[in-house]
C-alpha positions, 0 to 999 in steps of 0.5 A: 152942134144943132140938136133938133126937137125930134132928136130930143124927143126920140132920145127921151122916149128911148130912155123911158122905154129902156127904163120901163123895160128894166123895171118890168123885167125886175117886176117879172122876176119878183112875181115869178120868184125866179132870177132866170125867167127867160134863157136869155137872162143867163144862158149858162145858168139856164142850160145847167138848170135844164140838166139838173131839172132832168136829173131831179125828174129821174130821181123822182121817178125812182122814188115813185118806183120805190113806193110801188116796190115797198107796197109789193114787198110789204104785202108779200111779207104780210102773206108770208107771216100768215103762211108761217102761222098756217104751217105752224098750225099744221105741225101742231095738228100733226103732233096731236094726230100722232097720239096713240090714244086717238081713234079713227074718228078723232084722226078724221076730225084732225084731218078736217082741221088740217084740210082747212089749213091746206085750203088757207095756204092755197088762198095765200099762195094765190094772193094778189097785190093792190093792182090785182097781180098775183104775188107769187106767179113770177112774171105770169101774174095775171092768173093764179099760180097754184091750181088744183088738178086731180086732187093735187096742187100744181104750180103753173107760174114761172120760175122768175122773180119780178124785178123793178129798178129802184135806183140808177144802179139797183135792180131789185126783186120785188116778188118771189115766185111760188115755186121757191116758197112753197115747193122748195127747201132751204140749203142745208136742210138735212136729210128726210126719211121715208118708207117704201110704199111697198112695205108690209111690216110694222116697223116705224122710225124716228130721225134721222138725227145728226150725231157727227156733223163732220162725217155728214155728207149733205148730198148723199142719199141712203137706202136701209134695206131689210132681209131675213133670208139667213134666218135673222132679220138683218139690215144694210145701209147702202149709199147712192153709189152702191157702197154698204156703209153699215149693216147688222142684225135687226134687234128691235122687238116689241116696245124696244127700239134700236139705233142705226148709225151711218156716216154721221147720221142716226135712225131709231127703228122699232117694230117688226119689218118684213123681208124686203121692206126699205127706208129711203134717207134722202137729202131734203132737196132730193125728196118731197119739197112740196108743202101742199104735197106734204099736207095732202099725204098727211090728210090722206093717211089721217082719213084712212082707218088704221085697222092693223099694226101695218096701217098704224106703222104707215100712219106713224111713219107718214106723220113723222116724215110730214112733220120733218117736211113741214119743218123744212118748209117753215124754215124756207118760208122764214128764210124768204121772209127774212130776205123780203125784210132785208129788201124793205130795209134796203129800200129805206136806205135807198130812200134816204140816199135819194132824198138827200140827192133830191135836196142837193138838186133842189139847192143847185136849181135854186142857186141857178135860177131862183131870185134873191128877194132882197137884191131884187127889191132893191133893184126894183126900187132903183128901176122905179126911181130911174123910170120916174126920173126919165119921165120927169126929164122928158116932161121938163125937156118937152117945154124947152122951145124958142117958140115959147119966147116969141 
């Protein structure tokens, strides 16, 4: 078969182009560090790599969300720590103010210090995060959640907790609303006693204390009423259903006190009640649960002169109730703080799982598209030799012509 010079030239050029293309492909792989530079290099691996890369991007988004959630929770935990310190300071001031040796001027001085704590708590309740959002306003985080109105602090945020998705299967609360922190008490907080505002006697109380846990009814409220129509001052304890659960003659006099027990609870009473006086003993969550209202009541009674026995009784009773309410508020703040800490710990666990997932994605993606440099360098050398051989063969072949021998 006759082979023309044109055919030999075309075949030689085609061979050189093919060798050069293979050489350049290996060069591109080495330069990029990827085995699959174009989808055509390995369609199946390229398709799987797209899915893995998308999953990795989603995982990274969740990692970024956890950073934001951790910042918010860390700042919340820091503020709650300051709040618990402020409540403890307020309790210390009330204990100091309860001393019988203080004068009206001394109590007004304590009230001044207590007002400073009160203002500090308002500032902490309106704290913001690094983005200017209020921590305790729920989803209404663009404005201050606590505002003063007619001398009282009111909550104007919503009752929801902001949530953020920190993983595919975890929607986490990254804030707690101020109502749950500053205007609530923990479950099982017990009972709190308060005197009726219309009391005219000088009776004071301590308690209630639990003497028989099995008999206590956590949701039951009681009223202790005093009546002297029979000639003797008598008391009666009535539950919220109208049932009299305890009664008797009131026998406290002067410095002596008497103990009244009813349904697992005990109250220590002293002083002289007037006909019609009453004490309400309510579950903590049915009475005053507002931390700011507690401080406002305490400040008001400390700023008022105690001119007679009735005023001094009102002072002691109000301070006793306020200290009990502060204890409940502190427990509630600490409970919330523990919840925040638990969520921070959970973020650490989710971060660890997410980090392992990212490593797996990186390894899978590397196995699919990354280059084996040892194999690629060997292939590079082989293609280089092939290209050089093709070029040399063409150079030798192009001189093979009968015209050279004429």
